C-alpha positions in Angstrom: -0.1 0.4 0.2 2.7 2.6 1.0 4.6 1.8 -2.9 1.1 2.8 -4.3 0.8 6.0 -2.3 4.7 6.9 -3.2 3.9 6.4 -6.5 1.2 8.2 -6.7 2.8 10.8 -5.3 5.6 10.8 -7.9 3.0 10.5 -10.4 1.3 14.1 -9.3 4.6 15.9 -9.0 6.1 14.9 -12.6 2.6 16.1 -13.5 3.7 19.2 -13.4 7.3 19.0 -14.7 5.4 20.2 -18.5 4.4 23.2 -16.9 7.1 24.3 -15.6 9.3 23.5 -18.5 7.0 25.7 -20.5 6.8 28.8 -18.0 10.7 28.3 -17.5 11.5 28.7 -21.3 9.3 31.7 -21.3 10.1 33.2 -18.8 13.9 32.8 -20.1 12.7 33.7 -23.5 11.3 37.2 -22.2 14.5 38.5 -20.0 16.7 37.7 -23.1 14.3 39.8 -24.8 14.3 42.2 -22.1 18.9 42.5 -21.7 18.5 42.5 -25.8 16.9 45.5 -25.8 18.9 47.1 -22.9 22.6 45.5 -23.3 25.4 46.7 -21.2 29.3 46.0 -21.1 31.3 44.5 -18.8 32.4 47.7 -17.4 29.1 49.9 -16.5 26.4 48.5 -13.8 24.1 46.1 -15.5 20.3 47.8 -14.1 18.4 44.8 -16.7 19.5 42.4 -14.0 18.3 44.1 -11.1 15.5 45.6 -12.5 14.7 42.0 -14.0 14.6 40.5 -10.5 12.6 43.2 -8.8 9.9 42.8 -11.0 10.1 39.4 -11.1 9.9 39.4 -6.6 7.2 41.5 -7.2 4.8 39.2 -9.7 6.1 36.5 -7.5 4.9 37.7 -4.7 1.6 38.7 -6.2 0.5 35.4 -7.8 1.6 33.1 -4.5 -0.9 36.0 -2.5 -3.6 36.0 -5.0 -3.6 32.3 -5.5 -3.2 31.8 -1.6 -5.6 34.3 -0.5 -8.1 34.9 -3.7 -7.6 31.7 -5.6 -6.8 28.5 -3.7 -9.1 26.3 -5.9 -7.1 27.6 -8.8 -5.6 24.5 -11.1 -2.4 22.7 -8.9 -0.2 23.8 -12.0 -1.1 27.3 -12.2 1.5 28.1 -9.5 4.6 25.7 -11.2 3.8 27.4 -14.6 4.2 31.0 -13.4 6.1 30.6 -10.2 8.7 28.3 -10.6 8.1 28.1 -14.4 7.8 31.6 -16.0 8.8 33.8 -13.0 11.6 31.3 -12.3 13.5 31.6 -15.3 12.6 35.2 -16.1 14.4 36.3 -12.6 18.1 35.1 -12.3 20.5 34.5 -10.0 23.5 33.0 -12.2 23.6 35.8 -14.3 23.6 38.3 -11.3 26.4 36.7 -9.6 28.3 36.3 -13.2 27.7 40.1 -13.2 29.2 40.5 -9.9 32.2 38.2 -11.4 32.1 40.4 -14.0 32.5 44.0 -12.6 34.9 42.4 -9.8 37.1 41.0 -12.9 36.9 44.7 -14.9 38.6 46.6 -11.3 35.1 47.7 -10.7 34.4 46.1 -7.0 32.7 49.1 -5.6 29.9 48.6 -8.7 30.1 44.4 -8.1 29.2 45.3 -3.8 26.9 47.4 -5.2 25.0 45.2 -7.8 25.0 43.0 -4.5 23.2 44.9 -2.3 21.2 46.5 -4.2 20.2 43.1 -5.8 19.5 41.8 -2.9 17.7 44.6 -1.1 15.2 45.0 -4.4 14.6 40.9 -4.5 13.3 41.3 -0.6 11.4 44.8 -0.6 10.0 43.9 -4.3 8.1 40.4 -2.6 7.0 42.1 0.6 5.4 45.0 -1.7 3.8 42.0 -3.5 2.7 40.3 -0.6 1.7 43.1 1.2 -0.1 45.5 -1.7 -1.9 42.4 -2.7 -3.4 41.9 0.3 -4.2 45.5 1.2 -5.9 45.5 -2.7 -7.7 41.9 -1.5 -9.3 43.8 1.2 -10.5 46.7 -0.5 -8.1 49.6 0.4 -5.5 51.2 -1.9 -2.0 50.5 -0.1 -1.8 54.1 1.0 -4.6 54.2 2.9 -3.4 51.0 5.3 
């Protein structure tokens, strides 16, 4: 009986994989497009990546709050499709880390540290803003009235 339950749980998890793959592909292509619209060199601050990551974190806060608090009955694959998939592909920790490496390697340690501090702050602030702002909207109030 235990084996059957394990297989059933595994099958349910595997059913989500195509949604994550589809969302991840679309999110990555979207990020690539944004980066092509705003190219940067290794000696200047890489503004697109922190802004992409902050935008993705804001969207993740909104999305997960909506799915949990407003649409708890939404299809189980929606969170993995949009959250893990699209927003996971859209945001990028690896590119952020590589930008820091490039800045430091190009003799710009101040910009490298600034990238780490700014990206970390923006990401945390954005996800919190997404969560708290969405909760306020769901309560019927605008965030500035809180």
